[in-house]
BAFI-3210 file (N, C-alpha, C; in Angstrom, 3 decimals, decimal comma, padded with zeros to 6 digits):
// residues 226
n [1|2|3|4|5|6|7|8|9|10|11|12|13|14|15|16|17|18|19|20|21|22|23|24|25|26|27|28|29|30|31|32|33|34|35|36|37|38|39|40|41|42|43|44|45|46|47|48|49|50|51|52|53|54|55|56|57|58|59|60|61|62|63|64|65|66|67|68|69|70|71|72|73|74|75|76|77|78|79|80|81|82|83|84|85|86|87|88|89|90|91|92|93|94|95|96|97|98|99|100|101|102|103|104|105|106|107|108|109|110|111|112|113|114|115|116|117|118|119|120|121|122|123|124|125|126|127|128|129|130|131|132|133|134|135|136|137|138|139|140|141|142|143|144|145|146|147|148|149|150|151|152|153|154|155|156|157|158|159|160|161|162|163|164|165|166|167|168|169|170|171|172|173|174|175|176|177|178|179|180|181|182|183|184|185|186|187|188|189|190|191|192|193|194|195|196|197|198|199|200|201|202|203|204|205|206|207|208|209|210|211|212|213|214|215|216|217|218|219|220|221|222|223|224|225|226]
n.u [129,355|130,925|134,074|133,652|132,658|130,609|128,906|128,137|126,682|124,562|123,453|122,610|120,622|118,785|118,133|116,821|114,571|111,088|107,803|105,497|102,609|101,148|100,706|101,725|099,855|101,263|102,352|104,741|107,258|107,027|109,439|111,090|109,815|110,191|112,972|113,301|112,062|113,743|116,088|115,271|114,785|117,187|117,729|118,647|117,325|115,853|117,479|117,583|114,980|113,332|110,578|108,747|106,049|104,597|101,728|101,209|099,795|098,655|097,630|094,258|093,722|094,711|092,905|090,568|091,202|091,274|088,570|087,386|088,461|087,320|084,608|084,672|085,584|083,427|081,527|082,464|084,278|087,641|089,901|092,689|095,315|097,552|097,895|097,365|099,372|099,052|099,076|100,548|103,109|104,938|107,967|107,351|104,662|104,835|106,385|104,681|102,490|103,703|104,340|101,764|100,557|102,231|101,655|098,902|099,078|100,428|098,532|096,485|094,641|092,916|093,593|091,473|089,523|087,697|086,308|087,733|090,218|089,507|088,819|091,331|092,601|091,212|092,369|094,357|093,124|092,489|094,853|096,447|096,218|098,110|099,597|100,300|100,312|101,515|100,697|101,793|102,754|103,242|104,197|102,015|103,013|105,617|105,432|106,158|108,810|108,922|107,426|109,152|111,348|110,103|109,794|112,358|112,374|110,509|111,869|114,076|112,742|111,626|113,941|115,279|113,401|113,507|116,089|115,603|114,145|111,517|108,693|107,395|105,092|104,660|101,934|100,268|097,650|096,005|096,266|094,637|092,206|092,119|090,556|089,069|091,197|092,504|090,597|090,189|092,758|093,445|095,046|096,293|094,829|096,719|098,696|099,900|098,671|100,526|101,117|100,485|102,222|102,264|103,038|104,788|105,375|106,229|104,347|105,802|104,704|102,454|100,535|100,711|103,197|104,990|106,328|108,687|109,611|111,269|114,305|115,375|118,024|121,243|121,946|119,513|118,661|120,754|122,790|125,852|128,402|131,494]
n.v [091,872|095,026|096,835|099,006|100,178|101,994|102,066|099,400|099,300|101,008|099,622|097,302|098,369|099,275|096,858|095,622|097,171|097,238|097,381|097,721|095,980|095,369|096,244|096,638|097,873|099,586|102,842|105,025|106,781|110,346|111,800|110,078|110,031|112,705|112,733|111,032|112,560|114,811|113,670|112,727|115,105|115,952|115,268|115,999|118,808|120,619|123,611|123,797|124,001|122,476|121,341|119,722|119,090|117,778|116,373|115,052|112,262|110,844|108,529|109,052|110,774|109,520|107,408|108,822|109,798|107,379|106,665|108,802|108,384|105,899|106,581|108,367|106,880|105,299|106,907|108,666|109,315|108,599|111,289|112,420|114,832|114,859|113,380|109,892|107,041|106,383|103,800|100,555|098,949|096,343|095,515|096,957|096,451|093,689|093,564|094,876|093,135|090,815|091,672|092,177|089,592|088,170|089,366|088,705|085,905|085,641|086,503|084,788|085,143|083,980|083,573|085,320|085,759|088,250|089,618|089,150|090,210|092,852|093,546|093,336|095,438|097,564|097,711|099,557|101,958|101,749|102,195|100,069|099,477|100,970|102,902|105,487|108,141|110,029|112,696|113,726|116,640|118,988|122,160|123,405|125,188|124,406|122,191|119,133|118,877|119,643|117,545|115,465|116,058|115,547|112,836|111,986|112,654|110,845|108,409|108,851|109,154|106,586|105,050|106,263|105,732|102,920|102,598|103,403|101,361|101,352|100,590|101,127|102,270|103,602|105,236|105,740|105,365|106,442|109,165|109,502|110,436|113,264|115,755|115,341|114,993|117,467|119,074|117,719|117,589|120,186|121,240|123,556|124,541|125,241|123,410|120,222|117,088|114,267|111,634|109,153|108,315|105,668|104,444|102,707|100,233|097,283|094,248|091,285|088,794|089,046|087,978|089,483|090,540|088,667|088,378|089,447|091,887|091,642|092,851|094,454|093,281|094,856|095,338|095,750|098,320|100,135|102,005|102,160|104,470|104,698]
n.w [162,999|163,411|163,525|164,998|167,916|168,760|166,554|166,500|168,875|168,266|166,128|167,435|169,047|167,116|165,971|168,058|168,395|167,662|166,168|168,536|169,504|171,675|174,914|178,353|181,196|182,856|183,670|182,077|183,733|184,066|183,932|182,485|179,998|179,270|179,039|176,842|174,827|174,797|173,881|171,351|169,969|169,022|166,445|162,978|161,100|158,394|157,930|160,636|161,576|163,211|163,154|164,465|166,680|169,610|171,099|174,101|175,627|178,672|181,248|182,290|180,222|177,949|177,772|177,246|174,718|173,291|173,470|172,072|169,521|168,886|168,765|166,642|164,369|164,031|162,982|161,056|158,007|156,829|156,870|156,196|156,886|155,212|152,000|151,719|150,635|147,125|146,125|146,703|145,098|143,350|145,008|147,289|147,747|148,176|150,542|152,305|152,341|153,381|155,956|156,970|156,835|158,518|160,968|161,196|161,313|163,722|165,578|165,142|163,045|160,293|156,779|154,605|156,491|156,963|158,931|161,325|160,581|160,225|162,832|164,024|162,699|163,809|166,254|166,090|166,737|169,340|170,301|170,777|173,435|174,764|177,402|176,907|174,476|171,746|169,700|166,630|164,870|162,123|160,686|158,171|156,283|155,816|154,299|152,447|153,264|155,911|156,945|156,294|157,947|160,375|160,162|160,714|163,398|164,396|164,049|165,747|168,187|168,589|168,817|170,984|172,942|172,952|173,945|176,502|177,493|176,737|174,791|171,452|168,876|165,718|164,231|161,396|160,756|162,753|162,281|160,124|160,823|160,996|161,324|163,741|165,527|165,406|166,697|169,173|170,290|170,282|168,251|166,043|162,865|161,033|161,038|160,009|160,862|161,466|162,467|165,011|168,005|169,818|173,049|175,689|178,227|176,741|176,291|176,446|176,075|174,569|171,794|169,382|169,479|168,724|166,321|163,805|161,393|158,191|156,555|153,555|151,386|151,113|148,434|147,239|147,751|147,636|145,476|143,852|142,955|141,913]
ca.u [129,831|131,977|135,141|133,274|131,752|129,417|128,014|127,594|125,673|123,388|122,860|121,907|119,421|117,848|117,675|115,914|113,325|110,052|106,504|104,821|101,151|100,560|101,389|101,301|099,211|102,128|102,751|106,147|107,424|107,099|110,841|111,631|109,241|110,872|114,319|113,158|111,771|114,949|117,022|114,741|114,810|118,537|117,872|118,786|116,158|116,177|117,748|117,339|113,623|112,733|109,147|107,894|105,388|103,879|100,744|101,459|098,679|098,940|096,548|092,871|093,701|094,879|091,638|089,624|091,571|090,807|087,111|087,084|088,793|086,308|083,365|084,873|085,648|082,102|080,583|083,087|085,254|089,024|090,247|094,029|095,847|098,424|097,349|097,976|099,921|098,078|099,094|101,809|103,343|106,238|108,557|106,673|103,437|105,226|106,798|103,482|101,714|104,423|104,164|100,378|100,271|102,970|100,859|097,688|099,450|100,796|097,345|095,507|093,660|093,059|093,440|090,091|088,622|087,635|085,817|088,840|091,250|088,988|088,947|092,739|092,872|090,636|093,263|095,092|092,414|092,555|096,267|097,010|096,159|099,275|099,230|100,669|100,276|101,911|100,227|102,868|102,305|104,248|103,555|101,625|103,821|106,873|105,130|106,725|110,101|108,622|107,026|110,353|112,076|109,394|110,103|113,579|112,018|109,857|112,926|114,844|111,886|111,503|115,229|115,512|112,511|114,070|117,240|115,073|113,329|110,122|108,286|106,668|104,612|104,224|100,653|099,686|096,204|095,341|096,264|093,636|091,036|092,729|089,653|088,795|092,409|092,710|089,691|090,391|094,089|093,624|096,152|095,808|094,624|097,883|099,651|099,494|098,812|101,295|100,973|100,493|103,273|101,788|104,212|104,670|106,178|105,642|104,020|106,530|103,918|101,298|100,729|101,068|104,614|105,774|106,950|109,530|109,689|112,595|114,843|115,924|119,473|121,863|121,929|118,173|118,362|121,947|123,459|127,201|129,089|132,870]
ca.v [092,934|095,862|097,165|100,310|099,832|102,842|101,595|098,119|099,581|101,551|098,536|096,427|099,088|099,268|095,481|095,294|097,936|096,733|098,026|096,996|095,975|094,884|096,948|096,517|099,126|100,401|104,106|105,410|108,016|111,594|112,178|109,238|110,537|113,954|112,393|110,495|113,684|115,643|112,941|112,667|116,406|116,243|114,894|117,157|119,297|121,629|124,939|123,670|124,494|121,670|121,597|118,786|119,370|116,599|116,451|113,786|111,812|109,867|108,287|109,142|111,506|108,509|106,680|109,716|109,799|106,099|106,746|109,745|107,731|104,867|107,253|109,007|105,919|104,710|107,862|109,555|108,721|109,027|112,557|112,796|116,114|114,538|112,240|108,590|106,482|106,007|102,343|099,871|098,049|095,698|095,087|097,643|095,678|092,402|093,763|095,222|091,912|089,924|092,195|091,953|088,183|087,749|089,818|087,900|084,567|085,716|086,692|083,747|085,520|083,140|084,255|085,382|086,111|089,712|090,134|089,130|091,156|094,194|093,752|093,599|096,789|098,518|097,833|100,812|103,090|101,604|102,477|098,798|099,521|101,675|103,894|106,827|108,395|111,373|113,067|114,512|117,544|119,825|123,315|123,242|126,027|123,721|121,173|117,793|118,862|119,622|116,172|114,632|116,301|114,871|111,420|111,785|112,709|109,573|107,408|109,137|108,886|105,146|104,521|106,753|104,965|101,576|102,694|103,590|100,203|101,682|100,122|102,139|101,997|104,788|104,868|106,668|105,152|107,382|110,493|109,571|111,157|114,544|116,784|115,080|115,214|118,917|119,597|117,069|117,912|121,636|121,473|124,544|124,072|125,545|122,321|118,912|115,952|113,285|110,267|108,956|107,462|105,029|103,907|102,205|099,026|096,224|092,937|090,336|087,584|089,312|087,314|090,420|090,896|087,448|088,295|090,582|092,096|091,486|094,022|094,165|093,229|096,120|095,497|096,124|099,738|100,973|102,046|102,708|105,143|104,905]
ca.w [163,889|162,854|164,480|165,551|169,019|168,805|165,496|166,960|169,899|167,581|165,350|168,378|169,462|165,996|165,792|169,164|168,257|166,781|166,376|169,611|169,353|172,915|175,998|179,739|181,603|183,716|183,047|182,028|184,520|183,289|183,728|181,417|178,741|178,950|178,571|175,484|173,936|174,668|173,033|169,987|169,296|168,537|165,034|162,089|160,364|157,391|158,506|162,073|161,846|164,275|162,964|165,190|167,961|170,067|172,176|174,785|176,466|179,719|182,199|181,820|178,950|176,896|177,665|176,568|173,303|172,754|173,331|170,991|168,256|168,632|168,362|165,345|163,271|163,876|162,397|160,073|157,118|157,003|156,221|156,662|156,423|154,090|151,252|151,930|149,387|146,099|146,018|146,947|143,977|143,327|146,276|148,393|147,994|148,748|151,939|153,074|152,512|154,278|157,310|157,375|157,073|159,714|162,110|161,292|161,770|165,134|166,428|164,850|162,017|159,111|155,491|154,153|157,595|156,904|160,210|162,281|160,145|160,514|164,274|164,302|162,219|164,758|167,411|165,919|167,315|170,794|170,576|171,234|174,904|175,310|178,409|176,456|173,034|171,329|168,368|166,026|163,811|161,472|160,052|156,776|155,405|155,517|153,311|152,599|153,947|157,337|157,265|156,236|159,192|161,460|160,040|161,487|164,813|164,726|164,198|166,962|169,345|168,811|169,273|172,347|173,810|173,073|174,847|177,854|177,857|176,432|173,465|170,682|167,525|164,969|163,628|160,432|160,711|163,670|161,656|159,059|161,356|161,370|161,867|165,148|166,308|165,518|167,712|170,463|170,812|170,155|167,324|165,065|161,500|160,194|161,200|159,526|161,776|160,706|162,972|166,463|168,560|171,041|173,723|177,059|178,424|175,929|176,862|175,597|175,875|173,714|170,499|168,314|169,606|168,526|165,001|163,412|159,956|157,598|155,871|152,236|151,262|150,731|146,987|146,793|147,921|147,523|144,178|144,086|141,854|142,338]
c.u [130,937|133,069|134,883|132,261|130,499|128,407|127,377|126,478|124,395|122,684|122,074|120,594|118,362|117,308|116,675|114,572|112,353|108,769|105,702|103,304|100,454|101,346|100,862|100,700|100,110|102,537|104,264|106,296|107,600|108,548|111,469|111,105|109,943|112,290|114,286|112,930|113,000|115,986|116,555|114,873|116,193|118,750|118,021|117,456|116,609|116,306|117,504|115,959|112,956|111,196|108,214|107,289|104,604|102,892|100,761|100,315|099,149|097,681|095,168|092,768|093,871|093,575|090,578|089,917|091,096|089,306|086,720|087,377|087,735|085,006|083,490|084,868|084,303|081,155|081,165|084,076|086,642|089,280|091,612|094,437|096,765|097,839|098,104|098,513|098,819|097,963|100,463|101,987|104,724|106,698|107,851|105,387|103,772|105,593|105,598|102,655|102,387|104,272|102,757|100,083|101,024|102,226|099,627|097,987|099,754|099,566|096,224|094,414|093,924|092,886|091,989|089,097|088,584|087,162|086,968|089,939|090,808|089,111|090,400|093,122|092,359|091,483|094,135|094,453|092,168|093,990|096,968|097,141|097,386|098,828|099,522|100,546|100,721|101,396|101,225|102,331|103,456|103,549|103,220|102,555|105,157|106,682|105,795|108,064|109,946|108,230|108,237|111,195|111,431|109,564|111,381|113,301|111,357|110,899|113,697|114,029|111,826|112,811|115,558|114,644|113,049|115,247|116,807|114,218|111,856|109,815|107,397|106,035|104,164|102,997|100,136|098,167|095,459|095,234|095,236|092,351|091,484|091,742|089,334|090,012|092,726|091,866|090,019|091,706|094,387|094,895|095,653|095,720|095,800|099,006|099,058|099,698|099,410|101,086|100,800|101,698|102,737|102,977|103,918|105,608|105,504|105,374|104,691|105,745|102,704|101,527|101,199|102,527|105,543|106,388|107,781|109,537|111,129|113,056|115,470|117,448|120,002|121,769|120,570|117,899|119,553|122,551|124,791|127,747|130,503|133,673]
c.v [093,719|096,050|098,507|100,095|100,703|102,420|100,268|098,344|100,121|100,463|097,593|097,064|099,049|097,867|095,074|095,996|097,222|097,482|097,183|097,117|095,346|095,439|096,530|097,860|100,068|101,699|104,294|106,694|109,238|111,975|111,361|109,703|111,824|113,702|111,860|111,624|114,571|114,975|112,979|113,992|116,790|115,822|116,141|117,545|120,422|123,009|124,973|124,193|123,757|121,781|120,729|119,416|118,115|116,976|115,093|113,472|110,755|109,643|108,358|109,899|110,538|107,752|107,538|109,803|108,521|106,147|107,655|109,135|106,686|105,485|107,841|107,999|105,246|105,626|108,731|108,796|109,273|110,308|112,998|114,175|115,930|113,350|110,964|108,053|106,099|104,494|101,842|098,878|097,412|095,236|095,722|096,900|094,347|092,540|094,071|093,971|090,958|090,367|091,903|090,503|087,653|088,161|088,942|086,495|084,574|085,789|085,713|084,125|084,705|083,971|084,173|085,738|087,634|090,319|090,231|090,111|092,591|094,512|094,031|095,000|097,835|098,680|099,081|101,939|102,932|101,818|101,244|098,744|100,183|102,704|105,331|106,923|109,831|111,603|114,065|115,374|118,411|121,006|123,054|124,012|125,378|122,526|119,836|117,771|118,958|118,225|115,246|114,810|115,558|113,358|111,071|111,791|111,405|108,485|107,611|108,838|107,384|104,550|104,990|106,001|103,557|101,569|102,848|102,412|100,393|101,263|101,154|101,525|103,321|104,400|105,967|106,563|106,150|108,763|110,609|110,249|112,521|115,577|116,586|115,382|116,698|119,480|119,028|117,483|119,405|121,966|122,418|123,972|124,390|124,522|121,039|117,867|114,794|111,849|110,303|108,103|106,898|104,351|103,527|101,015|097,873|094,956|091,882|089,075|087,803|088,683|088,247|090,845|089,714|087,330|089,547|090,686|091,933|092,807|093,586|094,076|094,574|096,379|095,939|097,623|100,672|100,841|102,766|103,326|105,465|105,631]
c.w [163,200|163,891|165,142|166,662|169,079|167,740|165,888|167,984|169,264|166,788|166,257|168,835|168,361|165,747|166,869|169,026|167,317|167,071|167,362|169,443|170,551|174,080|177,364|180,177|182,399|183,026|183,053|182,837|183,625|182,984|182,605|180,066|178,322|178,446|177,143|174,487|173,736|173,778|171,580|169,252|168,783|167,086|164,165|161,468|159,442|158,054|160,017|162,469|163,003|164,252|163,799|166,446|168,328|171,168|172,853|175,741|177,453|180,545|181,590|180,503|177,783|176,693|176,968|175,076|172,637|172,489|172,177|169,626|167,900|168,152|166,967|164,210|163,038|163,109|161,294|159,211|157,375|156,207|156,720|156,156|155,225|153,334|151,548|150,602|148,410|145,990|146,475|145,802|144,106|144,696|147,463|148,765|148,663|150,219|152,822|153,359|153,491|155,731|157,816|157,690|158,279|160,980|162,283|161,794|163,264|166,035|166,077|163,881|160,758|157,837|155,033|155,236|157,716|158,226|161,211|161,877|160,382|162,005|164,664|163,845|163,207|166,012|167,311|166,727|168,815|171,263|171,142|172,759|175,534|176,352|177,990|174,940|172,793|169,912|167,790|164,883|163,318|160,811|158,581|155,847|155,043|154,591|153,553|153,313|155,457|157,782|157,252|157,501|160,354|161,382|160,784|162,981|165,249|164,959|165,488|168,213|169,631|169,312|170,683|173,336|174,021|174,038|176,297|178,306|177,593|174,996|172,785|169,442|166,919|164,159|162,700|160,437|161,589|163,040|160,546|159,524|161,884|161,911|163,346|166,008|166,454|166,657|169,094|171,105|170,804|169,346|166,239|163,653|160,588|160,377|160,616|160,613|160,982|161,168|164,478|166,816|169,868|171,720|175,164|177,211|177,697|176,716|175,991|175,295|174,972|172,342|169,384|168,371|169,320|167,135|164,760|161,899|159,477|156,985|154,557|152,299|150,779|149,232|146,455|146,914|147,774|146,122|144,366|142,811|142,326|141,260]
res [m|s|t|l|p|d|l|d|a|l|d|a|l|m|s|a|r|h|s|c|r|g|f|r|p|d|p|v|p|r|a|v|i|e|d|i|l|r|c|a|q|k|v|p|s|w|c|n|a|q|p|w|e|v|t|v|f|s|g|t|a|t|d|k|l|r|t|a|l|a|e|t|i|a|s|a|g|a|t|p|d|l|p|f|p|e|r|y|s|g|a|y|k|t|r|r|q|e|c|g|w|a|l|y|e|a|v|g|v|q|k|g|d|r|v|a|s|h|q|q|m|l|r|n|f|s|l|f|d|a|p|h|c|a|i|l|s|s|p|k|e|l|g|p|y|g|a|m|d|c|g|g|f|v|t|a|f|t|l|a|a|q|a|a|g|v|s|t|i|a|q|a|a|v|a|s|y|a|p|m|l|h|a|f|c|e|i|p|e|d|r|n|i|l|c|a|l|s|f|g|y|g|d|p|d|h|p|a|n|q|f|r|t|s|r|a|d|l|a|e|f|a|t|w|r|d]
***
């Protein structure tokens, strides 16, 4: 604990937040969602461009999105607007693997069980049964810096939601089917689809919510020049 109460409060909020992979069906009131969005939009952006736009789904609209995603992944290949990482190497690969195996262990998927691991991966496209989903996009003309600004919005959204008692998960996997999302969400082609933000009230008893990821030591990512 530090001697700065506001920092302690923020640290507690960030420590409590996790990627939720099991939701209760109860909807979040519209007023609460609007409050979360208003809070999240206060993050900084290059020249105050505020490039983020969200298409928010609730109720039957969320179920229709789930159905559309299921139909698309069964018949089309992944075509993201932004290229996905070429590879994960070194510490990045290790962290990715540790996260994946922790999830599989939590939900009972054995190493080498490709069928079960594939089924768990497909849970991304059912939005982990979340009652709400927001599809996030940024103008193509702003390039990687517009996407970087939207990364700040994602962080702020997840923390604001946590403060409101709402669980979240940011999903790049959903954005890999960008052509369908452009059409389904009526998002213009001059915007890049970046990710989905599925959210709702988390189910604390769901097996997929029984693990937490670790964080690197300060010395692994901070270089000091005094």
